[in-house]
All heavy atoms as a GROMACS GRO file, in nm:
protein
  547
    1MET      N    1   1.374 -13.051   2.458
    1MET     CA    2   1.306 -13.139   2.550
    1MET      C    3   1.398 -13.255   2.586
    1MET      O    4   1.462 -13.313   2.499
    1MET     CB    5   1.176 -13.189   2.488
    1MET     CG    6   1.105 -13.290   2.571
    1MET     SD    7   0.955 -13.346   2.492
    1MET     CE    8   0.839 -13.287   2.610
    2ALA      N    9   1.408 -13.288   2.710
    2ALA     CA   10   1.494 -13.396   2.757
    2ALA      C   11   1.430 -13.532   2.728
    2ALA      O   12   1.308 -13.546   2.722
    2ALA     CB   13   1.518 -13.382   2.907
    3GLN      N   14   1.516 -13.632   2.710
    3GLN     CA   15   1.472 -13.768   2.686
    3GLN      C   16   1.545 -13.862   2.780
    3GLN      O   17   1.658 -13.835   2.821
    3GLN     CB   18   1.501 -13.810   2.542
    3GLN     CG   19   1.424 -13.735   2.438
    3GLN     CD   20   1.461 -13.783   2.298
    3GLN    OE1   21   1.566 -13.843   2.277
    3GLN    NE2   22   1.373 -13.758   2.203
    4ALA      N   23   1.482 -13.973   2.811
    4ALA     CA   24   1.544 -14.076   2.895
    4ALA      C   25   1.574 -14.197   2.808
    4ALA      O   26   1.486 -14.248   2.738
    4ALA     CB   27   1.451 -14.114   3.009
    5LEU      N   28   1.698 -14.243   2.812
    5LEU     CA   29   1.742 -14.360   2.737
    5LEU      C   30   1.766 -14.473   2.836
    5LEU      O   31   1.858 -14.465   2.919
    5LEU     CB   32   1.870 -14.327   2.659
    5LEU     CG   33   1.932 -14.439   2.579
    5LEU    CD1   34   1.836 -14.484   2.468
    5LEU    CD2   35   2.063 -14.394   2.519
    6LEU      N   36   1.683 -14.577   2.828
    6LEU     CA   37   1.694 -14.690   2.920
    6LEU      C   38   1.826 -14.763   2.897
    6LEU      O   39   1.853 -14.810   2.786
    6LEU     CB   40   1.576 -14.786   2.901
    6LEU     CG   41   1.568 -14.906   2.994
    6LEU    CD1   42   1.559 -14.862   3.139
    6LEU    CD2   43   1.449 -14.993   2.957
    7GLU      N   44   1.909 -14.771   3.001
    7GLU     CA   45   2.041 -14.831   2.989
    7GLU      C   46   2.046 -14.973   3.043
    7GLU      O   47   2.117 -15.057   2.990
    7GLU     CB   48   2.145 -14.747   3.060
    7GLU     CG   49   2.175 -14.617   2.991
    7GLU     CD   50   2.293 -14.545   3.055
    7GLU    OE1   51   2.314 -14.562   3.177
    7GLU    OE2   52   2.360 -14.473   2.982
    8GLY      N   53   1.974 -15.000   3.149
    8GLY     CA   54   1.982 -15.134   3.208
    8GLY      C   55   1.869 -15.162   3.304
    8GLY      O   56   1.802 -15.071   3.352
    9THR      N   57   1.848 -15.292   3.328
    9THR     CA   58   1.743 -15.337   3.419
    9THR      C   59   1.801 -15.440   3.513
    9THR      O   60   1.879 -15.526   3.472
    9THR     CB   61   1.625 -15.398   3.339
    9THR    OG1   62   1.570 -15.299   3.254
    9THR    CG2   63   1.516 -15.449   3.431
   10LYS      N   64   1.762 -15.433   3.641
   10LYS     CA   65   1.801 -15.532   3.741
   10LYS      C   66   1.676 -15.584   3.810
   10LYS      O   67   1.576 -15.514   3.823
   10LYS     CB   68   1.894 -15.469   3.845
   10LYS     CG   69   2.027 -15.428   3.789
   10LYS     CD   70   2.116 -15.370   3.897
   10LYS     CE   71   2.248 -15.326   3.837
   10LYS     NZ   72   2.339 -15.274   3.939
   11LEU      N   73   1.682 -15.709   3.853
   11LEU     CA   74   1.573 -15.772   3.926
   11LEU      C   75   1.621 -15.795   4.068
   11LEU      O   76   1.727 -15.855   4.091
   11LEU     CB   77   1.535 -15.904   3.860
   11LEU     CG   78   1.420 -15.981   3.921
   11LEU    CD1   79   1.289 -15.903   3.908
   11LEU    CD2   80   1.406 -16.118   3.855
   12ARG      N   81   1.545 -15.744   4.165
   12ARG     CA   82   1.583 -15.756   4.307
   12ARG      C   83   1.477 -15.837   4.379
   12ARG      O   84   1.358 -15.803   4.376
   12ARG     CB   85   1.596 -15.617   4.370
   12ARG     CG   86   1.645 -15.620   4.513
   12ARG     CD   87   1.675 -15.477   4.560
   12ARG     NE   88   1.731 -15.476   4.693
   12ARG     CZ   89   1.664 -15.441   4.802
   12ARG    NH1   90   1.539 -15.401   4.793
   12ARG    NH2   91   1.722 -15.444   4.920
   13LEU      N   92   1.520 -15.945   4.443
   13LEU     CA   93   1.430 -16.030   4.520
   13LEU      C   94   1.462 -16.011   4.668
   13LEU      O   95   1.578 -16.020   4.708
   13LEU     CB   96   1.449 -16.177   4.483
   13LEU     CG   97   1.441 -16.212   4.335
   13LEU    CD1   98   1.458 -16.361   4.316
   13LEU    CD2   99   1.312 -16.164   4.274
   14VAL      N  100   1.361 -15.985   4.747
   14VAL     CA  101   1.377 -15.966   4.891
   14VAL      C  102   1.313 -16.086   4.961
   14VAL      O  103   1.196 -16.118   4.937
   14VAL     CB  104   1.311 -15.834   4.938
   14VAL    CG1  105   1.329 -15.816   5.088
   14VAL    CG2  106   1.368 -15.716   4.861
   15PHE      N  107   1.392 -16.151   5.047
   15PHE     CA  108   1.347 -16.270   5.118
   15PHE      C  109   1.338 -16.243   5.268
   15PHE      O  110   1.420 -16.171   5.324
   15PHE     CB  111   1.447 -16.385   5.098
   15PHE     CG  112   1.460 -16.429   4.956
   15PHE    CD1  113   1.558 -16.379   4.874
   15PHE    CD2  114   1.372 -16.522   4.904
   15PHE    CE1  115   1.572 -16.420   4.743
   15PHE    CE2  116   1.383 -16.564   4.774
   15PHE     CZ  117   1.483 -16.512   4.692
   16GLN      N  118   1.237 -16.302   5.330
   16GLN     CA  119   1.227 -16.298   5.476
   16GLN      C  120   1.289 -16.427   5.527
   16GLN      O  121   1.241 -16.536   5.497
   16GLN     CB  122   1.082 -16.288   5.522
   16GLN     CG  123   1.070 -16.283   5.673
   16GLN     CD  124   0.928 -16.264   5.720
   16GLN    OE1  125   0.842 -16.220   5.645
   16GLN    NE2  126   0.903 -16.298   5.844
   17THR      N  127   1.397 -16.412   5.603
   17THR     CA  128   1.471 -16.530   5.649
   17THR      C  129   1.446 -16.563   5.796
   17THR      O  130   1.502 -16.660   5.846
   17THR     CB  131   1.622 -16.509   5.627
   17THR    OG1  132   1.664 -16.391   5.694
   17THR    CG2  133   1.654 -16.497   5.479
   18GLY      N  134   1.365 -16.483   5.863
   18GLY     CA  135   1.335 -16.509   6.003
   18GLY      C  136   1.279 -16.385   6.070
   18GLY      O  137   1.240 -16.289   6.004
   19MET      N  138   1.277 -16.391   6.203
   19MET     CA  139   1.228 -16.281   6.284
   19MET      C  140   1.333 -16.249   6.390
   19MET      O  141   1.399 -16.338   6.441
   19MET     CB  142   1.097 -16.319   6.354
   19MET     CG  143   0.984 -16.360   6.260
   19MET     SD  144   0.921 -16.225   6.164
   19MET     CE  145   0.795 -16.166   6.272
   20ASP      N  146   1.345 -16.119   6.422
   20ASP     CA  147   1.440 -16.080   6.527
   20ASP      C  148   1.372 -16.092   6.664
   20ASP      O  149   1.258 -16.136   6.676
   20ASP     CB  150   1.497 -15.941   6.502
   20ASP     CG  151   1.393 -15.830   6.512
   20ASP    OD1  152   1.280 -15.855   6.558
   20ASP    OD2  153   1.426 -15.716   6.475
   21ASP      N  154   1.444 -16.051   6.768
   21ASP     CA  155   1.394 -16.064   6.906
   21ASP      C  156   1.270 -15.979   6.932
   21ASP      O  157   1.192 -16.008   7.022
   21ASP     CB  158   1.504 -16.026   7.006
   21ASP     CG  159   1.620 -16.124   7.002
   21ASP    OD1  160   1.598 -16.240   6.961
   21ASP    OD2  161   1.732 -16.083   7.039
   22GLU      N  162   1.253 -15.872   6.853
   22GLU     CA  163   1.138 -15.783   6.872
   22GLU      C  164   1.020 -15.820   6.782
   22GLU      O  165   0.920 -15.749   6.781
   22GLU     CB  166   1.181 -15.639   6.846
   22GLU     CG  167   1.286 -15.591   6.944
   22GLU     CD  168   1.336 -15.452   6.910
   22GLU    OE1  169   1.286 -15.391   6.813
   22GLU    OE2  170   1.426 -15.404   6.981
   23GLY      N  171   1.033 -15.928   6.708
   23GLY     CA  172   0.923 -15.971   6.621
   23GLY      C  173   0.923 -15.906   6.483
   23GLY      O  174   0.827 -15.921   6.408
   24ASN      N  175   1.029 -15.833   6.449
   24ASN     CA  176   1.040 -15.771   6.318
   24ASN      C  177   1.102 -15.869   6.220
   24ASN      O  178   1.190 -15.948   6.256
   24ASN     CB  179   1.127 -15.645   6.323
   24ASN     CG  180   1.067 -15.540   6.415
   24ASN    OD1  181   0.947 -15.515   6.412
   24ASN    ND2  182   1.151 -15.480   6.498
   25PRO      N  183   1.060 -15.866   6.094
   25PRO     CA  184   1.116 -15.960   5.997
   25PRO      C  185   1.262 -15.927   5.964
   25PRO      O  186   1.301 -15.812   5.959
   25PRO     CB  187   1.027 -15.941   5.874
   25PRO     CG  188   0.966 -15.808   5.889
   25PRO     CD  189   0.955 -15.782   6.036
   26ILE      N  190   1.339 -16.032   5.942
   26ILE     CA  191   1.477 -16.019   5.895
   26ILE      C  192   1.472 -16.038   5.744
   26ILE      O  193   1.428 -16.142   5.695
   26ILE     CB  194   1.569 -16.123   5.960
   26ILE    CG1  195   1.571 -16.104   6.111
   26ILE    CG2  196   1.709 -16.116   5.901
   26ILE    CD1  197   1.642 -16.216   6.186
   27LEU      N  198   1.517 -15.936   5.670
   27LEU     CA  199   1.509 -15.939   5.524
   27LEU      C  200   1.648 -15.943   5.463
   27LEU      O  201   1.739 -15.874   5.509
   27LEU     CB  202   1.434 -15.816   5.473
   27LEU     CG  203   1.292 -15.797   5.526
   27LEU    CD1  204   1.235 -15.665   5.476
   27LEU    CD2  205   1.203 -15.913   5.485
   28ASN      N  206   1.663 -16.024   5.361
   28ASN     CA  207   1.785 -16.030   5.281
   28ASN      C  208   1.746 -16.016   5.135
   28ASN      O  209   1.641 -16.065   5.094
   28ASN     CB  210   1.858 -16.163   5.301
   28ASN     CG  211   1.917 -16.176   5.440
   28ASN    OD1  212   1.966 -16.080   5.495
   28ASN    ND2  213   1.912 -16.297   5.495
   29ALA      N  214   1.832 -15.952   5.057
   29ALA     CA  215   1.801 -15.928   4.916
   29ALA      C  216   1.907 -15.988   4.826
   29ALA      O  217   2.025 -15.995   4.862
   29ALA     CB  218   1.789 -15.779   4.890
   30LYS      N  219   1.864 -16.031   4.709
   30LYS     CA  220   1.952 -16.078   4.602
   30LYS      C  221   1.917 -15.995   4.479
   30LYS      O  222   1.800 -15.978   4.445
   30LYS     CB  223   1.927 -16.225   4.570
   30LYS     CG  224   1.942 -16.319   4.686
   30LYS     CD  225   2.080 -16.375   4.690
   30LYS     CE  226   2.086 -16.482   4.798
   30LYS     NZ  227   2.216 -16.498   4.850
   31THR      N  228   2.020 -15.944   4.411
   31THR     CA  229   2.000 -15.863   4.292
   31THR      C  230   2.060 -15.934   4.172
   31THR      O  231   2.173 -15.984   4.178
   31THR     CB  232   2.064 -15.724   4.308
   31THR    OG1  233   2.006 -15.660   4.422
   31THR    CG2  234   2.040 -15.638   4.185
   32PHE      N  235   1.985 -15.940   4.063
   32PHE     CA  236   2.027 -16.004   3.940
   32PHE      C  237   2.040 -15.898   3.832
   32PHE      O  238   1.944 -15.828   3.802
   32PHE     CB  239   1.928 -16.113   3.899
   32PHE     CG  240   1.916 -16.223   4.002
   32PHE    CD1  241   1.823 -16.213   4.104
   32PHE    CD2  242   1.998 -16.333   3.998
   32PHE    CE1  243   1.812 -16.312   4.200
   32PHE    CE2  244   1.989 -16.433   4.094
   32PHE     CZ  245   1.896 -16.423   4.195
   33SER      N  246   2.158 -15.889   3.774
   33SER     CA  247   2.185 -15.790   3.670
   33SER      C  248   2.164 -15.853   3.532
   33SER      O  249   2.138 -15.973   3.520
   33SER     CB  250   2.329 -15.741   3.681
   33SER     OG  251   2.350 -15.683   3.805
   34ASN      N  252   2.182 -15.772   3.430
   34ASN     CA  253   2.172 -15.816   3.291
   34ASN      C  254   2.035 -15.874   3.256
   34ASN      O  255   2.024 -15.968   3.178
   34ASN     CB  256   2.282 -15.917   3.256
   34ASN     CG  257   2.420 -15.860   3.273
   34ASN    OD1  258   2.443 -15.744   3.241
   34ASN    ND2  259   2.512 -15.938   3.325
   35VAL      N  260   1.932 -15.817   3.314
   35VAL     CA  261   1.795 -15.857   3.281
   35VAL      C  262   1.757 -15.787   3.150
   35VAL      O  263   1.792 -15.671   3.128
   35VAL     CB  264   1.699 -15.815   3.395
   35VAL    CG1  265   1.555 -15.840   3.359
   35VAL    CG2  266   1.737 -15.886   3.524
   36LYS      N  267   1.688 -15.859   3.064
   36LYS     CA  268   1.647 -15.798   2.938
   36LYS      C  269   1.556 -15.679   2.964
   36LYS      O  270   1.460 -15.687   3.040
   36LYS     CB  271   1.572 -15.900   2.851
   36LYS     CG  272   1.660 -16.005   2.791
   36LYS     CD  273   1.583 -16.091   2.694
   36LYS     CE  274   1.674 -16.192   2.628
   36LYS     NZ  275   1.602 -16.273   2.530
   37LYS      N  276   1.588 -15.569   2.898
   37LYS     CA  277   1.510 -15.446   2.917
   37LYS      C  278   1.368 -15.463   2.867
   37LYS      O  279   1.276 -15.397   2.916
   37LYS     CB  280   1.576 -15.330   2.843
   37LYS     CG  281   1.713 -15.294   2.894
   37LYS     CD  282   1.771 -15.179   2.815
   37LYS     CE  283   1.886 -15.228   2.731
   37LYS     NZ  284   1.953 -15.124   2.657
   38GLU      N  285   1.347 -15.554   2.772
   38GLU     CA  286   1.215 -15.575   2.712
   38GLU      C  287   1.126 -15.669   2.794
   38GLU      O  288   1.010 -15.691   2.759
   38GLU     CB  289   1.229 -15.634   2.571
   38GLU     CG  290   1.312 -15.551   2.477
   38GLU     CD  291   1.463 -15.574   2.493
   38GLU    OE1  292   1.504 -15.679   2.545
   38GLU    OE2  293   1.539 -15.483   2.455
   39ALA      N  294   1.179 -15.725   2.903
   39ALA     CA  295   1.104 -15.822   2.982
   39ALA      C  296   0.977 -15.759   3.040
   39ALA      O  297   0.980 -15.648   3.093
   39ALA     CB  298   1.190 -15.877   3.095
   40SER      N  299   0.866 -15.832   3.028
   40SER     CA  300   0.739 -15.783   3.081
   40SER      C  301   0.732 -15.808   3.232
   40SER      O  302   0.811 -15.884   3.288
   40SER     CB  303   0.622 -15.852   3.011
   40SER     OG  304   0.614 -15.988   3.052
   41VAL      N  305   0.636 -15.746   3.294
   41VAL     CA  306   0.614 -15.763   3.437
   41VAL      C  307   0.582 -15.910   3.468
   41VAL      O  308   0.634 -15.966   3.566
   41VAL     CB  309   0.501 -15.671   3.487
   41VAL    CG1  310   0.468 -15.697   3.632
   41VAL    CG2  311   0.539 -15.526   3.467
   42ASP      N  312   0.500 -15.973   3.386
   42ASP     CA  313   0.465 -16.114   3.407
   42ASP      C  314   0.588 -16.204   3.395
   42ASP      O  315   0.604 -16.298   3.473
   42ASP     CB  316   0.358 -16.159   3.308
   42ASP     CG  317   0.222 -16.102   3.339
   42ASP    OD1  318   0.192 -16.076   3.458
   42ASP    OD2  319   0.144 -16.082   3.244
   43GLN      N  320   0.674 -16.176   3.299
   43GLN     CA  321   0.796 -16.256   3.282
   43GLN      C  322   0.888 -16.242   3.402
   43GLN      O  323   0.945 -16.341   3.450
   43GLN     CB  324   0.868 -16.215   3.154
   43GLN     CG  325   0.796 -16.256   3.028
   43GLN     CD  326   0.856 -16.195   2.903
   43GLN    OE1  327   0.909 -16.084   2.907
   43GLN    NE2  328   0.848 -16.267   2.792
   44LEU      N  329   0.903 -16.121   3.453
   44LEU     CA  330   0.986 -16.099   3.571
   44LEU      C  331   0.927 -16.167   3.694
   44LEU      O  332   1.000 -16.225   3.775
   44LEU     CB  333   1.005 -15.950   3.596
   44LEU     CG  334   1.085 -15.875   3.489
   44LEU    CD1  335   1.088 -15.726   3.522
   44LEU    CD2  336   1.224 -15.929   3.476
   45TYR      N  337   0.796 -16.163   3.708
   45TYR     CA  338   0.729 -16.227   3.820
   45TYR      C  339   0.751 -16.379   3.816
   45TYR      O  340   0.783 -16.441   3.918
   45TYR     CB  341   0.580 -16.194   3.816
   45TYR     CG  342   0.500 -16.251   3.930
   45TYR    CD1  343   0.501 -16.191   4.055
   45TYR    CD2  344   0.423 -16.365   3.912
   45TYR    CE1  345   0.427 -16.243   4.159
   45TYR    CE2  346   0.348 -16.418   4.014
   45TYR     CZ  347   0.350 -16.357   4.139
   45TYR     OH  348   0.278 -16.411   4.242
   46GLN      N  349   0.736 -16.438   3.698
   46GLN     CA  350   0.756 -16.583   3.683
   46GLN      C  351   0.901 -16.620   3.712
   46GLN      O  352   0.928 -16.721   3.780
   46GLN     CB  353   0.717 -16.628   3.543
   46GLN     CG  354   0.568 -16.623   3.517
   46GLN     CD  355   0.534 -16.655   3.372
   46GLN    OE1  356   0.621 -16.679   3.290
   46GLN    NE2  357   0.405 -16.655   3.342
   47ALA      N  358   0.996 -16.541   3.663
   47ALA     CA  359   1.137 -16.567   3.689
   47ALA      C  360   1.167 -16.556   3.839
   47ALA      O  361   1.240 -16.639   3.894
   47ALA     CB  362   1.224 -16.470   3.610
   48ALA      N  363   1.111 -16.456   3.904
   48ALA     CA  364   1.134 -16.437   4.047
   48ALA      C  365   1.086 -16.557   4.127
   48ALA      O  366   1.154 -16.603   4.219
   48ALA     CB  367   1.066 -16.310   4.095
   49HIS      N  368   0.969 -16.608   4.093
   49HIS     CA  369   0.916 -16.723   4.167
   49HIS      C  370   0.994 -16.851   4.137
   49HIS      O  371   1.012 -16.935   4.225
   49HIS     CB  372   0.767 -16.739   4.141
   49HIS     CG  373   0.687 -16.647   4.227
   49HIS    ND1  374   0.652 -16.677   4.356
   49HIS    CD2  375   0.640 -16.524   4.204
   49HIS    CE1  376   0.585 -16.576   4.409
   49HIS    NE2  377   0.577 -16.481   4.318
   50ALA      N  378   1.045 -16.864   4.015
   50ALA     CA  379   1.129 -16.980   3.983
   50ALA      C  380   1.260 -16.973   4.061
   50ALA      O  381   1.305 -17.074   4.117
   50ALA     CB  382   1.155 -16.985   3.833
   51ILE      N  383   1.320 -16.856   4.067
   51ILE     CA  384   1.446 -16.838   4.140
   51ILE      C  385   1.425 -16.856   4.289
   51ILE      O  386   1.508 -16.916   4.358
   51ILE     CB  387   1.506 -16.699   4.110
   51ILE    CG1  388   1.550 -16.690   3.964
   51ILE    CG2  389   1.623 -16.670   4.204
   51ILE    CD1  390   1.582 -16.550   3.919
   52SER      N  391   1.313 -16.809   4.341
   52SER     CA  392   1.289 -16.816   4.486
   52SER      C  393   1.280 -16.960   4.534
   52SER      O  394   1.310 -16.988   4.651
   52SER     CB  395   1.162 -16.739   4.524
   52SER     OG  396   1.046 -16.806   4.479
   53GLY      N  397   1.241 -17.051   4.447
   53GLY     CA  398   1.236 -17.192   4.484
   53GLY      C  399   1.373 -17.250   4.511
   53GLY      O  400   1.386 -17.354   4.577
   54LEU      N  401   1.478 -17.184   4.462
   54LEU     CA  402   1.615 -17.231   4.480
   54LEU      C  403   1.686 -17.159   4.595
   54LEU      O  404   1.801 -17.190   4.624
   54LEU     CB  405   1.694 -17.208   4.351
   54LEU     CG  406   1.636 -17.274   4.226
   54LEU    CD1  407   1.713 -17.229   4.103
   54LEU    CD2  408   1.639 -17.425   4.240
   55CYS      N  409   1.619 -17.065   4.659
   55CYS     CA  410   1.681 -16.982   4.763
   55CYS      C  411   1.621 -17.012   4.899
   55CYS      O  412   1.512 -17.066   4.910
   55CYS     CB  413   1.662 -16.834   4.730
   55CYS     SG  414   1.738 -16.784   4.576
   56ASN      N  415   1.695 -16.974   5.003
   56ASN     CA  416   1.645 -16.987   5.139
   56ASN      C  417   1.555 -16.868   5.172
   56ASN      O  418   1.580 -16.758   5.127
   56ASN     CB  419   1.761 -16.992   5.239
   56ASN     CG  420   1.845 -17.116   5.221
   56ASN    OD1  421   1.795 -17.220   5.179
   56ASN    ND2  422   1.972 -17.106   5.252
   57GLY      N  423   1.456 -16.893   5.252
   57GLY     CA  424   1.366 -16.786   5.294
   57GLY      C  425   1.242 -16.776   5.206
   57GLY      O  426   1.234 -16.835   5.099
   58ARG      N  427   1.146 -16.700   5.257
   58ARG     CA  428   1.019 -16.679   5.188
   58ARG      C  429   1.029 -16.550   5.107
   58ARG      O  430   1.073 -16.447   5.157
   58ARG     CB  431   0.906 -16.669   5.290
   58ARG     CG  432   0.768 -16.654   5.229
   58ARG     CD  433   0.662 -16.648   5.337
   58ARG     NE  434   0.676 -16.535   5.426
   58ARG     CZ  435   0.628 -16.413   5.401
   58ARG    NH1  436   0.564 -16.388   5.290
   58ARG    NH2  437   0.645 -16.315   5.488
   59LEU      N  438   0.986 -16.556   4.982
   59LEU     CA  439   0.990 -16.438   4.897
   59LEU      C  440   0.896 -16.332   4.952
   59LEU      O  441   0.776 -16.357   4.972
   59LEU     CB  442   0.951 -16.474   4.753
   59LEU     CG  443   0.963 -16.364   4.650
   59LEU    CD1  444   1.106 -16.315   4.638
   59LEU    CD2  445   0.914 -16.413   4.514
   60ASN      N  446   0.950 -16.215   4.982
   60ASN     CA  447   0.873 -16.107   5.044
   60ASN      C  448   0.835 -16.000   4.943
   60ASN      O  449   0.726 -15.944   4.948
   60ASN     CB  450   0.956 -16.047   5.158
   60ASN     CG  451   0.885 -15.939   5.233
   60ASN    OD1  452   0.885 -15.824   5.190
   60ASN    ND2  453   0.823 -15.975   5.345
   61LYS      N  454   0.928 -15.970   4.848
   61LYS     CA  455   0.904 -15.861   4.755
   61LYS      C  456   0.989 -15.882   4.630
   61LYS      O  457   1.100 -15.933   4.637
   61LYS     CB  458   0.939 -15.728   4.821
   61LYS     CG  459   0.914 -15.607   4.736
   61LYS     CD  460   0.928 -15.472   4.803
   61LYS     CE  461   1.031 -15.456   4.908
   61LYS     NZ  462   1.050 -15.315   4.950
   62VAL      N  463   0.933 -15.840   4.515
   62VAL     CA  464   1.005 -15.842   4.388
   62VAL      C  465   1.011 -15.699   4.336
   62VAL      O  466   0.909 -15.631   4.332
   62VAL     CB  467   0.934 -15.932   4.284
   62VAL    CG1  468   1.009 -15.932   4.153
   62VAL    CG2  469   0.917 -16.073   4.337
   63GLU      N  470   1.132 -15.653   4.300
   63GLU     CA  471   1.149 -15.516   4.250
   63GLU      C  472   1.218 -15.518   4.115
   63GLU      O  473   1.306 -15.599   4.091
   63GLU     CB  474   1.236 -15.434   4.345
   63GLU     CG  475   1.178 -15.415   4.482
   63GLU     CD  476   1.272 -15.340   4.575
   63GLU    OE1  477   1.388 -15.314   4.535
   63GLU    OE2  478   1.230 -15.311   4.687
   64ARG      N  479   1.176 -15.427   4.028
   64ARG     CA  480   1.244 -15.404   3.902
   64ARG      C  481   1.312 -15.268   3.912
   64ARG      O  482   1.246 -15.168   3.941
   64ARG     CB  483   1.145 -15.403   3.786
   64ARG     CG  484   1.208 -15.369   3.653
   64ARG     CD  485   1.106 -15.359   3.543
   64ARG     NE  486   1.172 -15.330   3.418
   64ARG     CZ  487   1.138 -15.382   3.303
   64ARG    NH1  488   1.035 -15.464   3.295
   64ARG    NH2  489   1.204 -15.352   3.194
   65ASN      N  490   1.443 -15.264   3.890
   65ASN     CA  491   1.518 -15.140   3.898
   65ASN      C  492   1.574 -15.107   3.760
   65ASN      O  493   1.661 -15.176   3.709
   65ASN     CB  494   1.634 -15.152   4.000
   65ASN     CG  495   1.582 -15.176   4.140
   65ASN    OD1  496   1.481 -15.118   4.179
   65ASN    ND2  497   1.647 -15.260   4.215
   66ASP      N  498   1.521 -15.001   3.701
   66ASP     CA  499   1.567 -14.954   3.571
   66ASP      C  500   1.659 -14.835   3.591
   66ASP      O  501   1.634 -14.749   3.676
   66ASP     CB  502   1.449 -14.911   3.483
   66ASP     CG  503   1.362 -15.027   3.441
   66ASP    OD1  504   1.414 -15.138   3.422
   66ASP    OD2  505   1.239 -15.007   3.427
   67SER      N  506   1.763 -14.827   3.508
   67SER     CA  507   1.848 -14.709   3.510
   67SER      C  508   1.845 -14.646   3.371
   67SER      O  509   1.845 -14.716   3.270
   67SER     CB  510   1.992 -14.743   3.550
   67SER     OG  511   2.049 -14.831   3.457
   68SER      N  512   1.838 -14.515   3.369
   68SER     CA  513   1.825 -14.440   3.244
   68SER      C  514   1.926 -14.327   3.241
   68SER      O  515   1.962 -14.271   3.344
   68SER     CB  516   1.685 -14.381   3.229
   68SER     OG  517   1.589 -14.483   3.226
   69GLU      N  518   1.970 -14.295   3.119
   69GLU     CA  519   2.052 -14.177   3.098
   69GLU      C  520   1.960 -14.066   3.048
   69GLU      O  521   1.880 -14.087   2.957
   69GLU     CB  522   2.160 -14.205   2.994
   69GLU     CG  523   2.247 -14.086   2.966
   69GLU     CD  524   2.353 -14.113   2.860
   69GLU    OE1  525   2.359 -14.225   2.808
   69GLU    OE2  526   2.429 -14.020   2.830
   70ILE      N  527   1.971 -13.950   3.111
   70ILE     CA  528   1.888 -13.835   3.071
   70ILE      C  529   1.967 -13.753   2.970
   70ILE      O  530   2.079 -13.708   2.997
   70ILE     CB  531   1.852 -13.749   3.194
   70ILE    CG1  532   1.785 -13.834   3.302
   70ILE    CG2  533   1.764 -13.632   3.152
   70ILE    CD1  534   1.656 -13.897   3.262
   71LEU      N  535   1.908 -13.734   2.853
   71LEU     CA  536   1.972 -13.659   2.746
   71LEU      C  537   1.896 -13.531   2.723
   71LEU      O  538   1.773 -13.528   2.721
   71LEU     CB  539   1.973 -13.740   2.616
   71LEU     CG  540   2.039 -13.878   2.623
   71LEU    CD1  541   2.015 -13.954   2.495
   71LEU    CD2  542   2.187 -13.863   2.651
   72ALA      N  543   1.969 -13.422   2.703
   72ALA     CA  544   1.905 -13.292   2.678
   72ALA      C  545   1.895 -13.266   2.530
   72ALA      O  546   1.962 -13.316   2.448
   72ALA     CB  547   1.984 -13.182   2.745
   0.00000   0.00000   0.00000
């Protein structure tokens, strides 16, 4: 049976920095590496909102990106 070994976690914040000529949002993303793998969803949410206060644009989305090694 195969197993997944969690190798790393990244936090990605997506900001809306404006609107284009057609009324579509302009989105920019910042990715933060070396996030603790044990971090809870609430901890990541709080960190994202703290970081967003230091950035330009309105926080649009918060993503957690985990990478795993699949072992057979």
